[in-house]
C-alpha positions in Angstrom: -0.2 0.2 0.1 2.7 2.4 1.1 4.7 1.8 -1.9 1.9 2.3 -4.1 1.0 5.7 -2.5 5.1 6.4 -2.9 5.3 5.4 -6.5 2.3 7.9 -7.5 3.6 10.7 -5.8 7.6 10.3 -6.7 6.9 9.8 -10.1 4.6 12.9 -11.2 6.1 16.2 -12.7 4.6 18.1 -10.3 6.5 16.1 -7.5 10.0 15.6 -9.2 12.9 17.7 -7.9 14.5 19.6 -10.8 16.3 22.6 -8.7 19.3 22.0 -6.8 17.4 24.0 -3.9 14.7 21.7 -4.1 17.2 18.8 -3.8 18.6 20.5 -0.4 15.1 20.8 0.7 14.2 17.3 0.4 17.6 16.4 1.5 16.7 17.9 4.9 13.0 16.9 5.1 14.2 13.3 5.4 17.0 14.9 8.3 13.8 16.8 9.8 11.9 13.8 10.0 14.2 11.6 11.9 14.2 15.3 14.6 10.5 15.3 14.8 10.7 11.4 15.8 12.7 12.4 19.1 15.2 10.1 18.5 17.7 12.0 17.4 20.6 13.9 19.3 21.7 16.6 16.7 22.5 19.9 17.8 18.7 21.9 17.3 20.4 25.0 16.6 19.0 26.3 13.1 22.1 26.9 11.5 23.3 23.5 11.9 20.1 21.8 11.8 19.2 22.5 8.4 17.7 25.7 6.6 16.9 28.4 8.8 13.6 28.6 9.7 12.5 24.9 9.0 10.3 22.8 10.8 12.7 20.8 13.0 13.3 24.0 14.9 9.8 23.7 17.0 10.2 20.0 17.4 10.4 18.6 20.9 12.1 15.2 22.6 8.1 14.0 22.6 7.6 15.1 18.9 5.2 17.6 19.7 5.0 20.5 17.2 2.2 23.1 16.4 1.9 23.3 12.4 0.4 26.8 12.9 3.3 28.3 14.7 6.1 27.2 12.1 8.6 29.9 11.5 7.4 31.2 7.9 4.4 28.7 7.8 7.5 26.2 7.9 8.7 27.0 4.6 13.1 26.9 4.6 15.0 29.7 3.4 15.2 29.0 -0.1 11.7 28.2 -0.4 9.4 31.7 -1.7 6.0 32.7 -1.3 4.6 33.6 -4.3 3.5 36.8 -5.6 -0.2 38.1 -6.1 0.4 37.9 -10.0 1.5 34.5 -9.4 -1.0 33.5 -7.6 -3.6 34.2 -10.0 -1.0 33.0 -13.3 0.7 29.6 -11.9 -0.4 26.1 -11.7 -1.1 24.6 -8.1 0.8 21.5 -7.4 1.3 18.9 -4.4 3.8 18.6 -2.2 6.1 15.8 -1.1 4.3 13.3 1.3 5.8 12.9 4.7 7.5 9.5 5.7 5.5 9.5 8.8 2.2 9.9 7.3 2.2 6.3 5.7 2.5 4.9 9.5 -0.6 6.8 10.3 -2.4 5.5 6.9 -1.7 1.9 7.9 -3.1 2.3 11.3 -6.6 3.5 9.3 -6.3 1.3 6.7 -6.2 -2.0 9.6 -8.7 -0.2 11.7 -11.1 0.0 8.5 -10.4 -3.2 7.8 -11.6 -4.3 10.9 -14.8 -2.4 11.0 -15.9 -3.4 7.4 -14.8 -6.9 7.8 -17.2 -7.0 11.1 -20.1 -4.8 9.7 -20.1 -7.4 6.4 -21.8 -10.0 7.8 -24.1 -8.1 10.1 -27.1 -8.0 8.2 -26.8 -11.3 7.6 -26.0 -12.7 11.2 -29.0 -10.7 13.0 -31.7 -11.3 10.2 -31.5 -14.7 9.4 -32.0 -17.7 11.8 -28.7 -20.1 12.6 -30.7 -22.4 10.1 -30.1 -19.9 7.6 -32.4 -18.3 5.0 -34.8 -20.8 3.7 -34.5 -20.2 -0.2 -31.1 -18.5 -1.0 -29.2 -20.3 1.7 -27.9 -17.4 3.2 -26.3 -18.5 6.8 -27.4 -16.9 10.2 -27.1 -16.6 13.6 -30.0 -14.1 15.6 -33.0 -14.4 13.4 -34.9 -10.9 14.1 -35.3 -10.6 10.4 -34.9 -8.1 8.0 -36.5 -5.2 10.2 -34.5 -6.2 13.4 -31.1 -6.4 11.4 -31.4 -2.9 9.7 -32.6 -1.4 13.3 -29.5 -2.5 15.4 -26.9 -2.0 12.4 -28.4 1.6 12.0 -28.1 2.0 15.8 -24.4 0.6 15.2 -23.5 3.4 12.5 -25.4 5.9 14.4 -23.3 5.2 17.7 -20.0 4.8 15.6 -20.6 8.6 14.2 -21.5 10.0 17.1 -18.6 8.7 19.4 -16.0 11.1 17.3 -17.5 14.2 19.2 -15.8 12.4 22.6 -13.2 11.5 20.8 -12.6 14.8 20.1 -13.4 16.6 23.0 -10.7 14.1 24.6 -8.1 14.5 22.2 -7.8 18.2 21.9 -8.4 19.2 25.2 -6.8 16.4 27.4 -4.7 13.5 25.8 -3.8 14.8 22.1 -4.5 12.6 19.5 -2.0 10.0 19.6 -2.7 8.6 23.2 -6.4 9.4 22.4 -6.3 6.6 19.3 -3.9 4.1 21.1 -6.7 3.8 24.0 -9.7 3.8 21.1 -7.4 0.6 19.3 -7.6 -0.9 22.2 -10.9 -0.8 23.1 -12.1 -1.4 19.7 -9.8 -5.1 19.9 -11.5 -5.5 23.4 -15.0 -5.2 21.5 -14.1 -7.5 18.0 -12.9 -10.1 20.6 -16.0 -10.2 22.2 -18.0 -10.3 19.2 -15.9 -13.1 17.7 -16.5 -15.5 20.9 -20.5 -14.9 21.1 -20.2 -15.8 17.5 -18.5 -19.3 17.7 -20.9 -22.1 16.9 -21.6 -22.9 20.8 -22.6 -19.5 21.5 -24.9 -19.9 18.9 -26.7 -22.7 19.7 -27.0 -21.8 23.2 -28.6 -18.1 22.3 -25.7 -16.5 23.4 -25.2 -14.0 20.5 -27.7 -11.4 20.9 -26.3 -11.0 24.2 -22.7 -10.4 23.3 -23.6 -8.6 20.1 -25.5 -5.1 21.5 -22.4 -4.7 24.1 -19.9 -5.5 21.4 -21.0 -3.3 18.9 -21.5 0.0 21.9 -17.9 -1.3 22.9 -16.6 -1.4 19.3 -18.3 1.9 18.6 -16.6 3.6 21.3 -13.3 2.9 19.6 -13.8 3.6 16.5 -15.3 6.9 18.2 -11.9 7.8 19.4 -9.7 6.9 16.5 -11.9 8.0 13.5 -12.5 11.9 14.6 -8.1 12.0 15.4 -6.7 9.6 12.5 -7.3 12.2 9.7 -6.2 15.2 11.4 -3.1 13.2 12.5 -2.1 11.9 9.4 -2.5 15.2 7.4 -0.6 16.8 10.6 2.5 15.2 9.1 2.9 17.8 6.5 3.5 21.2 8.0 3.6 23.7 5.8 0.9 25.9 5.6 1.9 28.4 2.9 2.4 28.6 -0.6 6.0 28.5 -2.6 7.5 28.5 -5.8 9.0 25.7 -7.3 10.1 24.6 -10.7 9.1 21.3 -12.5 10.5 19.7 -16.0 7.6 19.1 -17.5 7.4 15.5 -19.6 8.6 17.7 -23.1 11.4 18.8 -21.2 10.4 22.2 -20.6 10.6 23.6 -17.4 8.1 25.3 -15.2 7.3 27.1 -12.8 4.6 26.0 -10.3 3.2 27.1 -6.9 3.5 24.1 -4.3 0.3 24.9 -2.4 -0.5 23.3 1.3 -4.3 23.0 0.1 -3.7 20.7 -3.1 -1.5 18.8 -1.0 -3.5 18.2 1.7 -6.6 17.4 -1.1 -3.8 14.7 -2.2 -3.1 13.5 1.1 -7.0 12.8 1.7 -7.4 11.3 -1.5 -4.9 8.4 -0.6 -5.9 8.4 2.6 -9.3 7.4 1.4 -7.7 5.3 -0.8 -6.3 3.3 1.4 -9.9 3.2 3.5 -11.2 1.6 0.6 -8.4 -1.1 0.8 -9.8 -1.7 3.7 -13.3 -1.9 2.9 -12.4 -4.8 0.7 -12.1 -7.1 3.8 -15.9 -8.8 3.4 -14.0 -10.3 0.0 -12.7 -12.7 2.8 -15.4 -12.4 5.6 -18.6 -12.7 3.9 -17.0 -16.3 2.5 -15.7 -17.1 5.9 -18.7 -16.7 7.1 -20.7 -18.8 4.4 -17.9 -21.4 4.0 -16.6 -21.9 7.7 -18.7 -19.5 10.1 -19.2 -16.2 11.1 -16.3 -16.9 14.3 -13.6 -17.1 11.4 -15.6 -14.0 9.5 -15.1 -12.1 13.0 -11.6 -13.4 13.8 -10.3 -12.1 10.4 -10.6 -8.6 11.4 -9.0 -8.9 14.6 -6.1 -10.4 13.0 -5.4 -7.5 10.7 -6.4 -4.8 13.1 -3.6 -6.4 15.7 -1.1 -5.2 12.7 -2.5 -1.5 13.0 -1.9 -1.6 17.1 1.7 -2.9 16.0 2.3 -0.3 13.7 0.7 2.3 15.9 2.7 1.3 19.2 6.2 0.8 17.3 6.2 3.8 15.2 5.0 6.1 18.2 8.2 7.9 18.0 8.0 8.8 14.3 5.2 10.9 14.3 4.6 14.2 14.7 1.9 15.1 17.6 0.3 17.8 18.4 -0.1 18.3 22.2 -3.5 18.7 23.8 -4.0 22.3 24.6 -7.2 22.3 27.1 -10.5 22.3 25.8 -11.7 25.2 23.5 -15.2 24.8 24.0 -15.9 27.0 27.0 -14.4 30.2 25.3 -15.8 29.0 22.2 -19.2 28.9 23.7 -18.6 32.3 25.5 -18.0 34.0 22.2 -20.9 32.0 20.7 -23.4 34.1 23.4 -21.5 37.2 23.3 -22.2 37.0 19.5 -25.6 36.2 19.7 -25.9 39.4 22.6 -24.1 41.6 20.4 -25.3 40.3 17.0 -21.8 40.0 15.8 -19.2 37.5 15.6 -16.7 40.6 15.3 -17.9 42.1 18.5 -16.5 39.4 20.3 -12.6 40.3 19.6 -10.8 41.9 22.1 -9.8 45.2 20.1 -13.3 45.6 19.0 -14.7 45.6 22.8 -12.1 47.7 23.9 -13.0 50.3 20.9 -16.9 49.8 21.7 -16.1 50.4 25.9 -17.2 46.5 26.6 -14.1 44.7 27.4 -14.6 45.1 31.1 -18.0 43.6 30.8 -17.3 40.5 29.2 -13.9 40.0 30.3 -12.4 38.1 27.2 -9.5 36.0 27.7 -8.8 34.9 23.9 -7.3 36.8 21.3 -9.0 38.4 18.0 -7.2 35.5 16.0 -9.0 32.6 18.1 -12.3 34.6 17.2 -11.1 34.3 13.4 -10.4 30.5 14.3 -14.2 30.3 15.6 -15.2 31.6 12.6 -13.5 29.0 10.2 -14.8 26.2 12.5 -18.6 27.4 12.4 -17.9 28.2 8.6 -16.8 24.0 8.3 -19.3 22.8 10.4 -22.2 24.7 8.5 -21.0 23.2 5.6 -21.5 19.8 6.9 -24.8 20.3 8.1 -26.3 20.4 4.8 -29.1 2.8 2.4 -26.3 0.3 1.7 -28.2 -2.7 4.6 -31.3 -2.0 2.3 -29.5 -2.6 -0.8 -27.9 -5.6 0.7 -31.0 -7.4 1.5 -32.3 -6.0 -2.7 -29.7 -8.4 -3.6 -31.0 -11.5 -1.8 -33.8 -10.8 -3.7 -31.7 -11.2 -6.8 -30.4 -14.2 -9.1 -27.5 -14.8 -7.0 -25.4 -17.1 -9.1 -23.2 -18.3 -6.0 -22.5 -15.0 -5.3 -23.1 -14.1 -1.3 -25.7 -11.2 -1.2 -23.5 -9.1 0.8 -20.5 -9.0 -1.6 -21.9 -7.3 -4.7 -21.6 -3.8 -2.7 -17.7 -4.4 -2.5 -18.1 -3.2 -6.2 -18.0 0.3 -4.2 -14.6 0.3 -2.6 -13.4 -1.6 -6.1 -14.3 1.6 -8.1 -12.8 3.9 -5.5 -9.7 2.3 -5.8 -9.5 2.4 -9.4 -10.6 6.1 -9.5 -9.0 7.5 -7.0 -5.7 7.4 -8.6 -7.3 8.6 -12.2 -8.7 11.7 -10.4 -5.8 12.2 -8.0 -3.3 11.6 -11.2 -4.9 12.9 -14.1 -8.6 14.7 -13.6 -8.0 17.1 -11.0 -4.3 18.1 -12.0 -5.7 18.3 -15.6 -8.1 20.8 -14.6 -5.8 22.5 -12.5 -3.3 23.4 -15.6 -6.6 24.3 -17.8 -6.5 27.0 -15.2 -9.6 25.4 -13.8 -9.7 25.8 -9.8 -12.1 22.8 -9.0 -12.9 24.5 -5.2 -14.4 22.2 -2.8 -18.1 23.6 -2.6 -17.9 22.6 -6.4 -17.1 19.3 -5.5 -19.4 19.1 -3.0 -22.4 19.6 -5.0 -21.2 17.6 -7.6 -21.4 14.8 -5.4 -24.8 15.4 -4.0 -26.2 15.1 -7.5 -23.9 11.9 -8.1 -25.3 10.1 -5.1 -29.2 11.3 -6.2 -28.3 9.7 -9.7 -27.3 6.5 -8.4 -30.2 6.4 -5.8 -32.6 6.9 -8.9 -31.2 3.9 -10.9 -31.6 1.6 -7.4 -35.4 3.0 -7.5 -36.0 2.0 -10.6 -33.9 -1.5 -10.2 -36.3 -2.0 -7.6 -39.1 -1.5 -8.8 -38.3 -3.7 -11.8 -37.8 -6.3 -9.3 -41.7 -5.8 -8.4 -42.4 -6.3 -11.4 -40.6 -9.6 -12.5 -40.8 -11.2 -9.1 -37.6 -12.3 -7.3 -34.8 -14.1 -8.7 -35.0 -13.1 -12.2 -32.5 -10.3 -12.8 -28.8 -10.8 -12.3 -27.7 -9.7 -9.1 -24.8 -7.4 -11.2 -27.0 -5.3 -12.1 -27.0 -3.5 -9.1 -23.5 -2.6 -10.4 -24.2 0.8 -11.6 -25.5 2.4 -8.5 -22.3 1.4 -6.4 -19.9 3.0 -9.2 -22.1 6.1 -9.4 -22.3 6.2 -5.6 -18.3 5.8 -5.3 -17.5 8.7 -7.8 -19.8 10.8 -5.5 -17.4 9.3 -2.5 -14.7 11.3 -4.2 -16.4 14.5 -4.8 -18.4 14.6 -1.3 -16.7 12.6 1.2 -13.1 13.2 0.5 -13.5 17.0 0.2 -15.5 16.8 3.3 -12.0 15.4 5.2 -10.3 17.8 3.3 -12.6 20.8 4.5 -13.0 19.9 8.0 -8.8 19.5 8.3 -8.1 22.6 6.3 -11.0 24.8 7.5 -10.9 24.5 11.3 -9.1 26.5 13.6 -5.7 24.7 14.4 -6.7 23.6 18.4 -10.2 22.5 17.0 -9.7 20.0 14.0 -10.7 17.3 15.9 -13.9 18.1 16.6 -14.9 19.9 13.4 -14.3 16.3 12.0 -16.1 14.8 14.6 -19.1 17.3 13.2 -18.5 15.8 9.7 -18.5 12.7 10.7 -21.8 13.1 12.8 -23.9 13.9 9.6 -23.3 10.2 9.3 -25.0 9.9 12.7 -28.0 11.9 11.5 -28.3 9.4 8.3 -28.1 6.8 10.5 -30.9 8.3 12.8 -33.2 9.4 9.9 -32.3 5.1 9.0 -33.9 4.3 12.3 -37.1 6.3 12.0 -37.3 5.0 8.4 -36.8 1.0 9.5 -41.0 0.4 9.8 -41.0 1.3 5.7 -37.8 -0.8 5.0 -39.4 -3.7 3.9 -41.5 -4.8 0.9 -43.0 -2.8 -0.9 -42.6 0.3 1.3 -38.7 0.2 0.5 -39.4 1.7 -2.5 -40.5 5.2 -0.9 -37.6 5.1 1.2 -35.3 4.9 -2.0 -37.7 7.8 -3.6 -37.0 9.8 -0.5 -33.4 9.5 -0.7 -32.8 10.4 -4.1 -35.1 13.4 -3.9 -33.7 14.7 -0.6 -29.6 13.9 -2.4 -30.7 16.4 -5.3 -32.8 19.0 -3.0 -29.9 18.9 -0.6 -27.5 19.4 -3.6 -29.4 22.1 -5.1 -29.7 24.0 -1.7 -25.9 23.5 -0.7 -24.8 25.4 -3.5 -26.8 28.1 -3.4 -25.9 28.5 0.4 -22.2 28.1 0.0 -21.1 29.1 -3.3 -19.9 32.0 -2.4 -16.6 30.3 0.4 -15.2 29.4 -2.9 -14.0 32.3 -3.7 -12.7 33.0 -0.2 -10.5 30.0 -0.2 -7.0 31.8 -0.1 -7.9 34.6 2.5 -9.3 31.7 5.0 -6.3 29.6 4.4 -4.0 32.5 5.1 -5.6 33.1 8.6 -3.9 29.6 10.0 -0.6 30.2 8.0 -0.1 34.1 8.8 -2.4 35.1 11.4 0.4 34.5 14.6 3.1 36.6 13.1 5.1 38.5 15.6 4.7 35.3 18.3 7.7 34.6 20.1 8.5 30.7 19.9 11.0 29.1 21.9 13.5 26.9 20.2 14.1 23.2 21.8 16.5 22.8 24.5 18.8 20.1 24.0 21.4 18.6 26.6 23.6 21.4 28.7 22.2 24.4 26.3 20.0 27.4 26.4 16.5 27.6 24.9 17.0 29.9 22.0 13.9 32.0 21.4 12.9 33.0 17.6 10.7 35.9 16.4 7.8 34.5 13.8 
């Protein structure tokens, strides 16, 4: 997996180094990674450690770093920021991938392997009795029927995407991302082992499966919440530059081109490949559904445990390699105070201490925050506002079609397979091609297209469901569901990947986990709606579920575009807040043995 990503990032003309200064910087980046790990005893003095003003000067022996406080936004001295004219004329490209990011991605890949591997057999496990489905032979264990299975799995999905709020508060305010993920991994493993043990044939025969299922899903959901809200910010924080700079690259025709290395484009690429690895993990049902069918549910749930143990090992063994942001104490109390004052004063700008002083209200509110923190809260609110705007039934639908030996829950793997194929195509050709043509494919535009593609995919499956009712069960090949999953997968590239990117790039530095959890919370809302619709998640009322979902996605996309399209024009300005909003702060450089601290003015 890591080699695949590395090959993609090292062979593109956008990423090749063709100038001496870039070569020196690339060499320094590798040295800097060693410093960040905390294992190096090299003199931390900027003159001897590498280019002055580089990222190494803010690392500590614990690898803790605040990327927004890096001198010159993390740029080396020979990396020059573009002028206003260059910003409007030069092509924007991505930077190199940090080595530490690969380790974090491996952890997420293994976690997603576990999650999807456990999730795929759940519908059959809960729905059908231990004797199996009477007509198509699909295995089962508990026998609660389609409604019961859909209700429980929707509850699981709701909890999985609600719990990240808790994980975000713990990480941002108290433990930091690494320790929170660490605890989440062991919680996750405990729940997965409980599920495996209660899925043994002896447990199923004695009726213990349901009693073990519910607490195991709660524990797995809690562990997932601690991981999911923090893993994507952590992988992106391994890239430490926050400002754009100029680089010369050699194109395939031999010409040399000046381009802008843009942190936003870099983060977009990181999340593209992060999502690509998620979907590698999402292929786990290729193994677990056949294990479910040929051996039993216990093996289907044991396989995710074994793979996830690899992820835990990588997390532990690589603990000194990661760039970690230290917890700063929760910012939520001050955030809520700012929102209350903003409502009273009818202006968020009025919550800035400088504005309060001018208005004579500073003594009334006694703010203990800065003007910059108010700007960060504004960014967080914008991101959350953007985010605020039915796979299980597809599995059951597949069971009503002609399977031809194909497990009904296997067809849904067309979704990750499509993503694995299409993400490299979009990342290497479609998006760079648009940028080269001068088209800035901004996040709001990408997300709007995602809504419409999602609507189109649900329209397709609605028509197909109607066709099943017309011709009868078992008369239509199951693979005709394919276009729905393909369209849905492409919509995820535009919608889900961009949501992850937007959560990281637009959230204030101290609230990235919280804002990421808000984006995940939208999935919890979707599951809550699914729970509410459980009474109609049966034939033939399920047709109305699909129709409502298709209409809702189209309306949501339309409303989303008209509400937020203006944010496309504010992208660069909003991104400058994090990288340039802290100029003038004193930053204390690290202290090595027998050396005094050095203070740098940024």
